[in-house]
SERO-4910 file (N, C-alpha, C, O; in steps of 0.05 Angstrom, whole numbers):
BEGIN
 pado doro    nc1    nc2    nc3   cac1   cac2   cac3    cc1    cc2    cc3    oc1    oc2    oc3
  Met    A   2101   1600   2495   2095   1632   2498   2071   1639   2484   2067   1630   2461
  Tyr    A   2055   1656   2495   2032   1667   2488   2044   1699   2486   2062   1711   2499
  Tyr    A   2023   1707   2459   2032   1732   2456   2002   1745   2449   1982   1732   2442
  Pro    A   2001   1773   2454   1972   1789   2452   1958   1786   2428   1966   1786   2405
  Trp    A   1932   1783   2437   1919   1777   2411   1917   1801   2390   1903   1799   2370
  His    A   1933   1825   2395   1935   1842   2371   1959   1837   2361   1961   1847   2339
  Leu    A   1977   1828   2367   2001   1813   2349   1991   1793   2330   1996   1793   2306
  Tyr    A   1977   1774   2342   1958   1752   2320   1939   1767   2295   1939   1758   2273
  Thr    A   1927   1788   2302   1919   1808   2285   1924   1815   2267   1913   1813   2245
  Met    A   1955   1832   2278   1972   1840   2260   1984   1819   2242   1988   1826   2218
  Ala    A   1992   1790   2249   1997   1769   2229   1980   1766   2214   1984   1765   2190
  Leu    A   1951   1766   2225   1928   1757   2200   1924   1782   2186   1912   1778   2165
  Leu    A   1930   1799   2190   1924   1826   2171   1947   1816   2145   1940   1815   2121
  Tyr    A   1973   1811   2153   1989   1803   2135   1985   1786   2117   1990   1791   2093
  Val    A   1973   1761   2127   1967   1733   2114   1945   1744   2096   1947   1736   2072
  Leu    A   1922   1762   2104   1900   1774   2081   1921   1787   2062   1921   1775   2040
  Ala    A   1935   1803   2064   1937   1825   2044   1956   1805   2028   1953   1809   2004
  Gly    A   1975   1784   2034   1991   1774   2018   1976   1754   2003   1984   1744   1982
  Ile    A   1949   1749   2018   1931   1723   1997   1917   1743   1977   1911   1735   1954
  Asn    A   1912   1768   1984   1901   1791   1964   1912   1794   1943   1898   1798   1923
  His    A   1944   1791   1942   1960   1799   1917   1959   1777   1896   1969   1779   1874
  Phe    A   1945   1752   1905   1938   1730   1879   1910   1734   1885   1902   1721   1866
  Ile    A   1887   1742   1896   1868   1740   1886   1860   1766   1872   1841   1765   1857
  Lys    A   1872   1785   1875   1865   1819   1852   1894   1828   1854   1901   1847   1868
  Pro    A   1914   1812   1836   1938   1821   1828   1930   1855   1809   1943   1876   1811
  Lys    A   1910   1850   1794   1917   1881   1782   1913   1899   1793   1918   1919   1779
  Ile    A   1904   1903   1819   1906   1922   1838   1929   1933   1842   1934   1958   1842
  Tyr    A   1951   1909   1848   1979   1917   1856   1997   1922   1831   2016   1938   1832
  Leu    A   1991   1909   1810   2004   1915   1783   2004   1949   1775   2024   1961   1767
  Arg    A   1970   1960   1780   1964   1987   1774   1983   2003   1793   1987   2026   1785
  Ile    A   1992   2000   1808   2007   2013   1828   2041   2015   1832   2056   2029   1846
  Met    A   2045   1992   1812   2078   1995   1813   2089   2010   1802   2082   2018   1780
  Pro    A   2112   2021   1818   2125   2044   1798   2135   2033   1770   2143   2010   1765
  Asn    A   2133   2054   1756   2147   2050   1725   2176   2039   1724   2184   2021   1711
  Tyr    A   2195   2060   1749   2229   2043   1744   2230   2019   1756   2252   2008   1755
  Leu    A   2205   2003   1773   2210   1977   1779   2212   1956   1752   2207   1963   1730
  Pro    A   2221   1930   1758   2226   1911   1733   2202   1895   1740   2192   1894   1763
  Asn    A   2194   1882   1719   2181   1849   1725   2161   1856   1745   2165   1850   1768
  His    A   2135   1873   1737   2118   1875   1763   2104   1854   1773   2095   1852   1796
  Lys    A   2103   1833   1750   2082   1811   1758   2100   1797   1777   2088   1790   1798
  Leu    A   2120   1793   1777   2141   1777   1794   2138   1791   1820   2130   1779   1840
  Leu    A   2145   1818   1817   2145   1829   1844   2117   1836   1862   2116   1847   1884
  Val    A   2097   1828   1846   2062   1828   1861   2064   1800   1872   2057   1796   1895
  Val    A   2075   1778   1857   2076   1748   1867   2097   1752   1897   2087   1751   1919
  Leu    A   2121   1757   1894   2134   1762   1916   2131   1776   1933   2135   1765   1955
  Ser    A   2124   1802   1933   2113   1815   1961   2086   1799   1971   2081   1802   1995
  Gly    A   2074   1788   1961   2049   1773   1966   2055   1747   1981   2042   1741   2001
  Ile    A   2076   1731   1970   2085   1709   1988   2101   1720   2011   2100   1709   2033
  Met    A   2116   1746   2006   2134   1751   2031   2107   1763   2055   2111   1756   2079
  Glu    A   2090   1776   2051   2074   1778   2071   2061   1762   2083   2056   1767   2107
  Ile    A   2051   1738   2070   2035   1718   2083   2063   1702   2096   2061   1702   2121
  Leu    A   2083   1691   2089   2105   1685   2103   2112   1700   2129   2117   1687   2149
  Leu    A   2112   1729   2130   2119   1745   2153   2092   1746   2174   2091   1751   2198
  Gly    A   2072   1739   2156   2052   1744   2174   2051   1714   2196   2041   1716   2219
  Ile    A   2060   1694   2187   2049   1667   2196   2087   1667   2214   2093   1650   2231
  Ala    A   2104   1687   2206   2132   1675   2224   2128   1697   2251   2145   1699   2268
  Leu    A   2109   1709   2252   2100   1732   2274   2084   1716   2298   2081   1725   2321
  Cys    A   2075   1690   2290   2068   1679   2310   2083   1658   2325   2072   1645   2342
  Phe    A   2106   1654   2319   2129   1636   2328   2145   1652   2343   2148   1675   2335
  Pro    A   2158   1644   2367   2181   1657   2387   2203   1658   2365   2213   1679   2356
  Gln    A   2210   1635   2357   2239   1632   2336   2244   1647   2315   2266   1650   2304
  Thr    A   2212   1662   2303   2215   1677   2279   2206   1704   2279   2207   1720   2260
  Lys    A   2192   1709   2309   2176   1734   2316   2189   1761   2303   2180   1776   2286
  Asn    A   2216   1762   2317   2232   1784   2323   2241   1790   2289   2235   1811   2277
  Ile    A   2257   1766   2276   2264   1773   2248   2244   1782   2227   2250   1794   2206
  Ser    A   2215   1772   2236   2192   1780   2218   2191   1811   2227   2195   1826   2208
  Ile    A   2186   1821   2250   2187   1843   2255   2203   1863   2242   2194   1886   2237
  Leu    A   2224   1856   2237   2248   1870   2222   2245   1868   2197   2252   1885   2180
  Leu    A   2233   1845   2193   2237   1853   2156   2205   1855   2144   2202   1854   2120
  Ile    A   2185   1859   2162   2159   1871   2162   2168   1902   2160   2161   1913   2139
  Ile    A   2181   1915   2176   2192   1943   2176   2206   1947   2155   2202   1969   2144
  Gly    A   2226   1929   2140   2241   1936   2120   2220   1936   2097   2224   1952   2079
  Met    A   2200   1921   2094   2183   1918   2069   2163   1939   2069   2154   1950   2049
  Leu    A   2157   1946   2093   2134   1971   2096   2151   1990   2079   2143   2000   2058
  Thr    A   2178   1996   2091   2204   2022   2079   2196   2016   2045   2185   2032   2030
  Val    A   2204   1993   2040   2207   1994   2016   2170   1997   2001   2172   2008   1979
  Phe    A   2148   1992   2007   2126   1991   2001   2117   2029   1992   2102   2037   1975
  Leu    A   2135   2045   2014   2132   2075   2012   2133   2087   1979   2119   2105   1970
  Ser    A   2157   2070   1962   2156   2076   1940   2132   2078   1925   2125   2094   1907
  Val    A   2119   2058   1937   2089   2050   1915   2074   2076   1922   2067   2089   1902
  His    A   2067   2086   1950   2053   2105   1962   2062   2129   1948   2045   2143   1938
  Phe    A   2082   2135   1946   2098   2156   1934   2085   2160   1910   2072   2180   1905
  Phe    A   2091   2133   1888   2084   2136   1866   2050   2140   1860   2044   2155   1842
  Met    A   2028   2126   1876   2009   2134   1873   2002   2162   1886   1979   2170   1881
  Leu    A   2017   2177   1901   2010   2205   1901   2018   2223   1875   2004   2242   1868
  Thr    A   2041   2217   1864   2052   2229   1843   2040   2217   1818   2048   2228   1798
  Asn    A   2027   2201   1814   2022   2189   1782   1983   2184   1784   1971   2169   1800
  Lys    A   1977   2193   1772   1946   2192   1764   1931   2175   1754   1907   2175   1758
  Lys    A   1945   2154   1738   1933   2126   1738   1936   2111   1766   1917   2106   1780
  Ala    A   1954   2108   1769   1963   2098   1793   1947   2103   1827   1944   2087   1845
  Ser    A   1941   2127   1825   1919   2141   1844   1893   2125   1845   1882   2123   1867
  Ser    A   1881   2113   1825   1858   2106   1818   1835   2124   1825   1813   2117   1832
  Gly    A   1844   2151   1822   1822   2170   1828   1820   2172   1855   1798   2179   1862
  Leu    A   1839   2165   1876   1834   2167   1902   1840   2198   1911   1859   2208   1898
  Pro    A   1831   2213   1927   1837   2244   1934   1866   2243   1948   1871   2225   1963
  Lys    A   1881   2260   1944   1904   2265   1950   1906   2264   1982   1928   2258   1993
  Trp    A   1886   2270   1996   1892   2276   2023   1888   2240   2034   1897   2233   2055
  Leu    A   1873   2221   2016   1873   2194   2026   1900   2180   2024   1909   2163   2040
  Leu    A   1915   2191   2001   1937   2182   1988   1956   2193   2011   1970   2175   2021
  Val    A   1962   2217   2023   1977   2226   2042   1977   2210   2062   1998   2200   2071
  Leu    A   1946   2203   2076   1940   2187   2094   1954   2160   2094   1965   2151   2115
  Arg    A   1955   2147   2073   1958   2121   2066   1991   2118   2074   2001   2098   2086
  Ile    A   2005   2141   2065   2033   2145   2074   2038   2152   2102   2057   2139   2112
  Ala    A   2025   2168   2118   2029   2160   2147   2017   2135   2155   2027   2129   2177
  Ile    A   2002   2118   2149   1987   2089   2161   2010   2072   2163   2015   2056   2181
  Gln    A   2027   2080   2134   2050   2058   2129   2072   2058   2159   2079   2038   2170
  Phe    A   2081   2095   2169   2092   2091   2187   2080   2088   2211   2095   2093   2230
  Leu    A   2052   2080   2218   2039   2071   2237   2041   2045   2241   2045   2034   2263
  Leu    A   2037   2031   2212   2043   1999   2219   2069   1996   2224   2074   1983   2245
  Met    A   2088   2005   2211   2120   2007   2222   2129   2003   2253   2147   1991   2264
  Tyr    A   2104   2025   2264   2111   2029   2294   2099   2010   2304   2112   1998   2320
  Trp    A   2075   2000   2300   2062   1972   2310   2077   1945   2309   2078   1930   2328
  Ala    A   2088   1940   2289   2109   1924   2286   2130   1920   2307   2135   1900   2320
  Tyr    A   2145   1949   2307   2163   1954   2326   2155   1948   2356   2170   1934   2370
  Ser    A   2133   1958   2365   2125   1961   2394   2123   1927   2401   2120   1921   2425
  Tyr    A   2125   1905   2381   2130   1881   2396   2154   1869   2393   2156   1846   2399
  Leu    A   2178   1884   2383   2201   1870   2375   2215   1861   2405   2230   1841   2403
  Lys    A   2212   1871   2429   2213   1862   2450   2203   1839   2468   2214   1827   2486
  Leu    A   2172   1837   2456   2160   1819   2470   2176   1785   2470   2167   1767   2483
***
């Protein structure tokens, strides 16, 4: 079964984002909410999950579960975006409007994934 090119684009986006967790972990460590334990482990696990879920999008047997897990992962990642909005150090000097926009983008990414659930 062949999927539309944009599904593969989404898969590549998650694989590259996951790889970036290992190339530039400090970016992700800085934005981890204080209430979460073991930031290094969580950055590694989230990177691995993004890579695996991106790859799983490409196969009919795993596509739908990958989509549901991506939506769940993005929902969990909302806590990071809200933390960035409320914590000056985590915000990395980004303007508030951009931090709010990032939250909106999370919901767009969830919708984008959801739109492939039936294919």
